[in-house]
C-alpha positions as CSV (number, residue, x, y, z in Angstrom):
1,M,6.9,17.1,-14.3
2,N,5.8,14.7,-11.6
3,D,2.2,13.5,-10.9
4,R,1.7,15.9,-8.0
5,T,2.5,19.0,-10.1
6,S,0.1,17.9,-12.9
7,I,-2.6,17.2,-10.3
8,E,-2.1,20.6,-8.6
9,E,-2.2,22.4,-11.9
10,S,-5.3,20.6,-13.2
11,I,-7.6,21.1,-10.2
12,S,-8.3,24.5,-8.9
13,D,-9.2,25.5,-5.3
14,E,-12.7,26.5,-6.4
15,E,-13.2,23.0,-8.0
16,L,-12.0,21.3,-4.9
17,T,-14.3,23.4,-2.7
18,R,-17.3,22.6,-5.0
19,L,-16.5,18.9,-4.9
20,A,-16.1,18.9,-1.1
21,L,-19.4,20.8,-0.6
22,S,-21.3,18.5,-2.9
23,A,-19.9,15.3,-1.3
24,D,-22.2,13.1,0.7
25,R,-21.8,13.9,4.4
26,Y,-22.8,10.4,5.6
27,P,-21.5,7.9,3.0
28,V,-22.5,4.3,3.4
29,I,-19.3,2.2,3.7
30,D,-19.4,-1.5,3.1
31,A,-18.3,-3.5,6.2
32,N,-16.1,-5.7,3.9
33,T,-14.2,-2.7,2.5
34,M,-10.4,-3.1,2.8
35,P,-8.3,-0.1,3.9
36,W,-6.5,1.7,1.1
37,R,-2.9,0.9,0.7
38,P,-0.6,2.8,-1.7
39,G,1.2,-0.3,-3.1
40,G,-2.1,-2.2,-3.7
41,D,-1.0,-5.1,-1.5
42,A,-3.3,-6.9,0.8
43,V,-3.7,-5.3,4.2
44,T,-3.2,-7.7,7.1
45,G,-4.3,-5.4,9.9
46,L,-6.9,-2.7,10.4
47,L,-4.5,0.2,9.6
48,P,-2.2,0.4,6.6
49,D,1.6,0.5,7.1
50,W,2.0,4.1,5.9
51,Y,-0.4,5.2,8.8
52,M,1.0,3.1,11.6
53,P,3.8,0.7,10.7
54,A,4.2,-2.6,12.6
55,P,6.4,-2.2,15.6
56,S,10.0,-3.4,15.2
57,G,12.9,-3.6,17.6
58,R,16.3,-5.0,18.0
59,R,18.2,-6.4,20.9
60,R,20.6,-3.9,22.4
61,G,24.1,-4.8,23.7
62,R,24.9,-5.1,27.3
63,G,26.6,-1.7,27.4
64,A,23.6,0.1,26.1
65,Q,21.3,-1.6,28.6
66,V,23.6,-0.6,31.5
67,A,23.7,3.0,30.3
68,I,19.9,3.2,30.0
69,G,19.5,1.7,33.4
70,V,21.9,4.2,35.0
71,I,20.2,7.1,33.4
72,I,16.7,5.9,34.6
73,A,18.0,5.1,38.0
74,S,19.6,8.6,38.4
75,F,16.3,10.3,37.5
76,V,14.5,8.2,40.0
77,I,17.0,9.0,42.7
78,I,17.1,12.7,41.9
79,N,13.3,12.8,42.2
80,A,13.3,10.7,45.4
81,L,15.6,13.2,47.0
82,G,13.3,16.1,46.2
83,L,15.5,17.6,43.6
84,C,14.7,18.9,40.1
85,I,16.7,18.5,36.9
86,T,14.1,19.6,34.4
87,Y,16.2,22.3,32.7
88,G,19.5,20.4,33.0
89,F,20.6,22.1,36.3
90,L,20.2,20.2,39.5
91,T,18.1,22.5,41.8
92,L,15.8,22.2,44.8
93,A,12.2,21.4,43.8
């Protein structure tokens, strides 16, 4: 039995509803409060990693860059000629 199963079995919908309705609608939150993080580690930004992870990328090879450039250029040319390729078939717009 995992933690989620034991929590789901121990709290009923009625109890959750009662707790939600009895909660303070306008809680006072201290300005120095740190965002919650599952691992308990210090949060370096305003949002935790599970909500919005830090951006990461990698350098692509020359072949991938050329392929992406050709695809983008072809869409620009198709649109400049007044054609439409929205559904995968080249038609007049």
